[in-house]
VOVEXMI-371185 format. One record per residue (C-alpha): residue number from 1; x, y, z; residue in three letters. Coordinates in nm, 2 decimals. Example, Ala and Ser with C-alpha at 12.3 -4.5 7.8 and 13.67 -1.06 7.14 Angstrom:
2
1;1.23;-0.45;0.78;ALA;
2;1.37;-0.11;0.71;SER;
This chain:
181
1;-8.23;-27.74;-7.73;LEU;
2;-8.56;-27.55;-7.79;HIS;
3;-8.47;-27.28;-7.55;TYR;
4;-8.13;-27.22;-7.71;ILE;
5;-8.28;-27.21;-8.05;ASP;
6;-8.55;-26.97;-7.94;PHE;
7;-8.29;-26.75;-7.77;HIS;
8;-8.07;-26.77;-8.08;GLN;
9;-8.37;-26.66;-8.30;LEU;
10;-8.44;-26.37;-8.07;GLN;
11;-8.08;-26.25;-8.10;ILE;
12;-8.10;-26.28;-8.48;GLU;
13;-8.44;-26.10;-8.48;ASN;
14;-8.28;-25.81;-8.28;LYS;
15;-7.99;-25.79;-8.53;HIS;
16;-8.23;-25.80;-8.82;LEU;
17;-8.46;-25.54;-8.66;THR;
18;-8.16;-25.32;-8.61;THR;
19;-8.05;-25.37;-8.97;ASN;
20;-8.40;-25.30;-9.09;ILE;
21;-8.42;-24.98;-8.88;ASN;
22;-8.09;-24.86;-9.01;ALA;
23;-8.19;-24.94;-9.37;LEU;
24;-8.52;-24.76;-9.32;GLU;
25;-8.34;-24.45;-9.19;LYS;
26;-8.11;-24.47;-9.50;GLU;
27;-8.41;-24.51;-9.72;LEU;
28;-8.57;-24.19;-9.56;ILE;
29;-8.24;-24.00;-9.62;ILE;
30;-8.23;-24.12;-9.98;LEU;
31;-8.59;-24.02;-10.04;LYS;
32;-8.54;-23.67;-9.91;SER;
33;-8.21;-23.64;-10.10;SER;
34;-8.40;-23.76;-10.41;SER;
35;-8.67;-23.50;-10.36;THR;
36;-8.41;-23.22;-10.32;ARG;
37;-8.23;-23.35;-10.63;THR;
38;-8.56;-23.36;-10.83;GLN;
39;-8.64;-23.00;-10.72;LYS;
40;-8.30;-22.88;-10.82;LYS;
41;-8.33;-23.07;-11.16;LEU;
42;-8.67;-22.90;-11.21;ASP;
43;-8.53;-22.56;-11.13;ALA;
44;-8.23;-22.61;-11.37;LEU;
45;-8.47;-22.73;-11.64;LYS;
46;-8.67;-22.41;-11.59;CYS;
47;-8.36;-22.20;-11.60;GLU;
48;-8.24;-22.38;-11.91;THR;
49;-8.57;-22.31;-12.08;GLN;
50;-8.55;-21.94;-11.98;THR;
51;-8.20;-21.91;-12.12;GLN;
52;-8.30;-22.08;-12.44;GLN;
53;-8.59;-21.84;-12.48;ASN;
54;-8.36;-21.55;-12.41;LEU;
55;-8.11;-21.68;-12.66;GLN;
56;-8.38;-21.72;-12.92;ASN;
57;-8.51;-21.37;-12.87;SER;
58;-8.15;-21.23;-12.89;LYS;
59;-8.10;-21.42;-13.21;LYS;
60;-8.42;-21.28;-13.35;GLN;
61;-8.32;-20.93;-13.24;SER;
62;-7.98;-20.97;-13.39;LEU;
63;-8.13;-21.09;-13.72;LYS;
64;-8.36;-20.78;-13.73;GLN;
65;-8.07;-20.55;-13.65;ARG;
66;-7.86;-20.71;-13.93;ARG;
67;-8.15;-20.66;-14.17;ASN;
68;-8.19;-20.30;-14.06;GLN;
69;-7.81;-20.24;-14.08;HIS;
70;-7.81;-20.38;-14.44;ARG;
71;-8.10;-20.16;-14.53;LYS;
72;-7.93;-19.86;-14.38;LEU;
73;-7.61;-19.94;-14.57;GLN;
74;-7.80;-19.97;-14.89;ASP;
75;-7.97;-19.64;-14.82;SER;
76;-7.64;-19.47;-14.73;MET;
77;-7.49;-19.60;-15.06;THR;
78;-7.79;-19.46;-15.25;ARG;
79;-7.77;-19.13;-15.06;VAL;
80;-7.40;-19.09;-15.11;SER;
81;-7.44;-19.17;-15.48;THR;
82;-7.72;-18.91;-15.50;ASP;
83;-7.51;-18.66;-15.31;VAL;
84;-7.20;-18.70;-15.53;SER;
85;-7.43;-18.67;-15.84;ARG;
86;-7.59;-18.36;-15.70;GLU;
87;-7.25;-18.21;-15.61;LYS;
88;-7.13;-18.28;-15.97;LYS;
89;-7.45;-18.11;-16.11;ARG;
90;-7.40;-17.82;-15.87;ARG;
91;-7.04;-17.78;-15.97;GLN;
92;-7.14;-17.79;-16.34;GLU;
93;-7.40;-17.52;-16.28;LEU;
94;-7.16;-17.31;-16.08;VAL;
95;-6.90;-17.35;-16.36;ASP;
96;-7.16;-17.27;-16.62;ALA;
97;-7.27;-16.96;-16.42;ALA;
98;-6.91;-16.85;-16.38;ALA;
99;-6.84;-16.90;-16.75;GLU;
100;-7.16;-16.70;-16.83;GLY;
101;-7.06;-16.42;-16.60;GLU;
102;-6.70;-16.41;-16.75;GLU;
103;-6.83;-16.41;-17.10;ALA;
104;-7.07;-16.13;-17.03;SER;
105;-6.80;-15.93;-16.86;ARG;
106;-6.57;-15.99;-17.16;GLU;
107;-6.83;-15.88;-17.40;LYS;
108;-6.89;-15.56;-17.20;MET;
109;-6.52;-15.48;-17.19;TYR;
110;-6.47;-15.58;-17.55;ASP;
111;-6.75;-15.35;-17.66;GLY;
112;-6.64;-15.08;-17.42;GLY;
113;-6.79;-14.74;-17.44;ALA;
114;-6.79;-14.76;-17.81;MET;
115;-7.04;-15.05;-17.82;GLY;
116;-7.39;-14.96;-17.86;SER;
117;-7.66;-15.05;-17.60;ALA;
118;-7.84;-15.26;-17.86;SER;
119;-7.53;-15.48;-17.92;SER;
120;-7.49;-15.54;-17.55;ARG;
121;-7.86;-15.63;-17.52;ASP;
122;-7.83;-15.89;-17.80;ARG;
123;-7.53;-16.06;-17.63;ASN;
124;-7.68;-16.06;-17.28;MET;
125;-7.91;-16.33;-17.16;PRO;
126;-8.27;-16.23;-17.09;SER;
127;-8.36;-16.12;-16.74;MET;
128;-8.62;-16.41;-16.71;SER;
129;-8.35;-16.67;-16.80;ASP;
130;-8.12;-16.52;-16.54;TYR;
131;-8.39;-16.53;-16.27;ILE;
132;-8.49;-16.88;-16.37;GLU;
133;-8.12;-17.00;-16.34;GLN;
134;-8.08;-16.83;-16.00;LYS;
135;-8.40;-17.00;-15.88;ALA;
136;-8.27;-17.34;-16.00;VAL;
137;-7.94;-17.27;-15.83;LEU;
138;-8.11;-17.19;-15.50;TYR;
139;-8.32;-17.50;-15.52;LYS;
140;-8.01;-17.71;-15.59;LEU;
141;-7.83;-17.56;-15.29;ARG;
142;-8.13;-17.64;-15.07;ASP;
143;-8.14;-17.99;-15.21;SER;
144;-7.77;-18.04;-15.14;ILE;
145;-7.81;-17.91;-14.79;LYS;
146;-8.10;-18.15;-14.74;THR;
147;-7.90;-18.45;-14.88;TRP;
148;-7.60;-18.36;-14.67;GLU;
149;-7.81;-18.36;-14.36;ARG;
150;-7.97;-18.69;-14.45;LYS;
151;-7.62;-18.84;-14.50;VAL;
152;-7.51;-18.70;-14.16;GLU;
153;-7.82;-18.85;-13.99;ILE;
154;-7.77;-19.19;-14.16;ALA;
155;-7.40;-19.20;-14.06;GLU;
156;-7.49;-19.11;-13.70;THR;
157;-7.75;-19.39;-13.68;GLN;
158;-7.51;-19.63;-13.83;SER;
159;-7.24;-19.54;-13.57;ARG;
160;-7.50;-19.58;-13.29;ARG;
161;-7.61;-19.92;-13.42;ARG;
162;-7.25;-20.04;-13.45;CYS;
163;-7.18;-19.91;-13.09;HIS;
164;-7.49;-20.09;-12.96;ARG;
165;-7.39;-20.41;-13.15;LYS;
166;-7.04;-20.39;-12.99;ASP;
167;-7.21;-20.33;-12.65;THR;
168;-7.44;-20.63;-12.70;ASP;
169;-7.15;-20.85;-12.79;ARG;
170;-6.95;-20.75;-12.48;THR;
171;-7.26;-20.80;-12.25;SER;
172;-7.33;-21.15;-12.41;VAL;
173;-6.96;-21.25;-12.37;SER;
174;-6.96;-21.13;-12.01;SER;
175;-7.28;-21.32;-11.94;GLU;
176;-7.13;-21.63;-12.09;ARG;
177;-6.81;-21.58;-11.88;GLY;
178;-7.02;-21.54;-11.56;ALA;
179;-7.24;-21.84;-11.65;GLY;
180;-6.95;-22.08;-11.69;SER;
181;-6.80;-21.99;-11.35;GLN;
């Protein structure tokens, strides 16, 4: 009975040793799998952090661009108001100058050859007034050209920013589309 029990125990021991060896191999496989999984998890965490930082920087950039866009719109509104006001002043001056020239021509023709030189001199504006008005007219024309150029530049910059904004939106949406695949 002892020999049979001993032999039975040896058989059981071999089965248990085989099971232990199989379980140890499985444990080694699970440990290496766990290590790979942990490395992948760490890499994904790092990638997530990188993407969050990128998103935060893009949000900040977008906020700055919106502020800059708002400032440019305000500036463009002010400039267009100034331009329209200057155009109105210019037109008033041109109209006034045209009326003055017409009035002086009418006076010359009304007096004709019979009018004396002294009566024409009294009705004519002085030479210094004329020169001063012409100087103001030239300055206003230069000012108008300057403002028109400023408006042109502001419009160009606004169009560029809108184009960049659209480009950024399409690149962000394409990145999102590529990231979800």
